C-alpha positions in Angstrom: -2.6 -36.7 11.3 -4.4 -33.8 9.6 -2.6 -30.5 9.5 -2.7 -27.3 7.6 0.6 -25.8 8.9 4.2 -26.9 8.8 6.2 -24.8 11.2 10.0 -24.8 11.8 11.8 -23.5 14.7 15.4 -22.3 14.8 17.8 -25.2 15.7 17.0 -26.7 19.0 14.1 -24.4 19.7 11.2 -26.8 19.0 10.0 -27.1 22.6 10.1 -23.4 23.1 8.0 -22.9 19.9 5.5 -25.5 20.9 5.1 -23.6 24.2 4.6 -20.4 22.4 1.9 -22.0 20.1 0.1 -24.1 22.6 -3.0 -21.8 23.0 -3.2 -20.9 19.3 -4.3 -24.3 17.8 -3.4 -27.9 17.7 0.4 -28.3 17.3 2.8 -31.2 17.8 6.4 -32.0 17.1 7.4 -34.5 14.5 10.2 -37.0 14.2 12.1 -34.4 12.2 14.3 -32.0 14.1 12.7 -28.6 14.6 9.6 -29.4 12.6 6.1 -28.9 14.0 2.7 -29.7 12.3 -0.3 -27.8 13.3 -4.0 -27.3 12.6 -5.9 -24.0 13.1 -9.3 -23.1 11.7 -8.3 -19.6 10.7 -4.7 -19.5 9.3 -5.0 -15.8 8.5 -5.8 -14.9 12.1 -2.8 -17.0 13.3 -0.5 -15.2 10.8 -1.7 -11.8 12.0 -1.2 -12.9 15.6 2.3 -14.2 15.0 3.2 -11.0 13.1 2.2 -8.9 16.1 4.0 -11.1 18.7 6.7 -13.0 16.8 8.2 -15.8 18.9 12.0 -15.5 18.6 12.2 -19.2 18.1 10.0 -19.2 15.0 11.9 -19.7 11.7 9.3 -20.5 9.1 5.6 -21.2 8.5 4.1 -22.9 5.5 0.3 -22.8 5.1 -0.8 -26.0 3.5 -3.5 -25.6 0.9 -3.9 -29.3 0.2 -2.7 -32.4 2.1 -2.7 -36.0 1.0 -1.1 -39.3 2.1 0.8 -41.4 -0.4 1.8 -45.1 -0.5 5.0 -45.0 -2.4 7.2 -42.7 -4.5 5.8 -43.8 -7.8 2.2 -43.0 -6.7 3.4 -39.7 -5.2 4.8 -38.4 -8.4 1.8 -39.5 -10.4 -0.6 -37.9 -8.0 1.4 -34.7 -7.6 1.5 -34.2 -11.4 -2.3 -34.4 -11.4 -2.9 -32.2 -8.3 -0.4 -29.5 -9.3 -2.5 -28.8 -12.3 -5.2 -27.5 -10.0 -2.9 -24.5 -9.4 -2.4 -23.7 -13.0 -5.1 -21.0 -13.2 -3.7 -19.3 -10.2 -0.1 -19.4 -11.6 -1.4 -17.8 -14.8 -2.3 -14.6 -12.9 1.4 -14.0 -12.3 4.5 -13.3 -14.5 6.7 -15.9 -13.0 6.7 -19.0 -10.7 8.9 -21.5 -9.0 8.4 -25.0 -7.6 10.1 -25.8 -4.4 10.2 -29.3 -2.9 11.1 -29.8 0.8 11.7 -33.5 1.5 11.7 -34.9 4.9 12.0 -38.7 4.8 12.5 -40.9 1.7 16.2 -40.1 1.6 17.7 -41.6 -1.6 14.3 -42.3 -3.0 13.2 -38.8 -4.0 15.4 -36.3 -5.6 14.0 -32.9 -4.7 15.6 -31.1 -7.6 14.5 -33.6 -10.2 10.9 -33.5 -8.8 11.0 -29.7 -8.9 12.0 -29.8 -12.5 9.3 -32.4 -13.4 6.5 -30.5 -11.7 7.8 -27.2 -13.1 7.6 -28.6 -16.6 4.0 -29.7 -16.0 3.0 -26.2 -14.8 4.9 -24.4 -17.6 3.4 -26.6 -20.3 -0.1 -25.7 -19.0 0.5 -22.0 -18.3 3.5 -20.8 -20.4 4.4 -18.6 -17.4 8.1 -18.0 -17.0 10.1 -19.9 -14.4 12.1 -17.7 -12.1 14.2 -19.4 -9.5 15.5 -16.2 -7.9 12.5 -13.8 -7.5 9.3 -15.5 -8.6 5.9 -13.8 -8.1 4.4 -17.1 -6.9 5.9 -20.2 -5.4 4.3 -23.7 -5.4 5.8 -25.4 -2.4 5.6 -29.2 -2.0 6.2 -30.3 1.6 7.0 -34.0 2.0 6.8 -35.2 5.6 7.1 -39.0 5.8 4.2 -40.3 3.7 2.3 -37.0 3.7 2.4 -34.5 1.0 1.3 -30.9 1.4 0.9 -28.3 -1.3 1.3 -24.6 -0.5 1.0 -21.5 -2.7 3.1 -18.6 -1.6 2.8 -15.3 -3.4 5.4 -12.5 -3.2 2.8 -10.3 -1.5 2.2 -13.0 1.2 5.9 -13.5 1.9 6.4 -9.7 2.0 3.7 -9.2 4.5 4.8 -12.0 6.8 8.6 -12.4 7.3 8.2 -16.0 8.5 6.4 -17.3 5.4 9.1 -18.3 3.0 10.1 -21.2 0.8 
């Protein structure tokens, strides 16, 4: 299950969104309501195409920069703390950042807010860039989907250009 996109539809619109996306790449529904994973070779082209002809059932798109599978919560947190440092140099180019964790699965095992705080501290210690929870210039988004973890980097410019890219 390799994917570089996590796409959500508006409630109950997953099938309609899958139909709208069928000729644009490899997409499939997940066991989570209204959540689709997908793979395309050129994410930029897909974003431009969606912007021109926005499916009304499309709620959000997250472009995954890095994807890995994890065995358990302990190994996930250790690996995330290491991998998130790969984004420190990019975060340094901005005045503020935020970490967002979207957890699907592992209910009661992973506290999204605590993980956001832990990862935010790792990035802050490395970069000294200000944390801004309201209007950050760059967001590091951690998407947990069962035992897959995706890391995405969303700049303010990117989310301004494409209304469906948000965290």
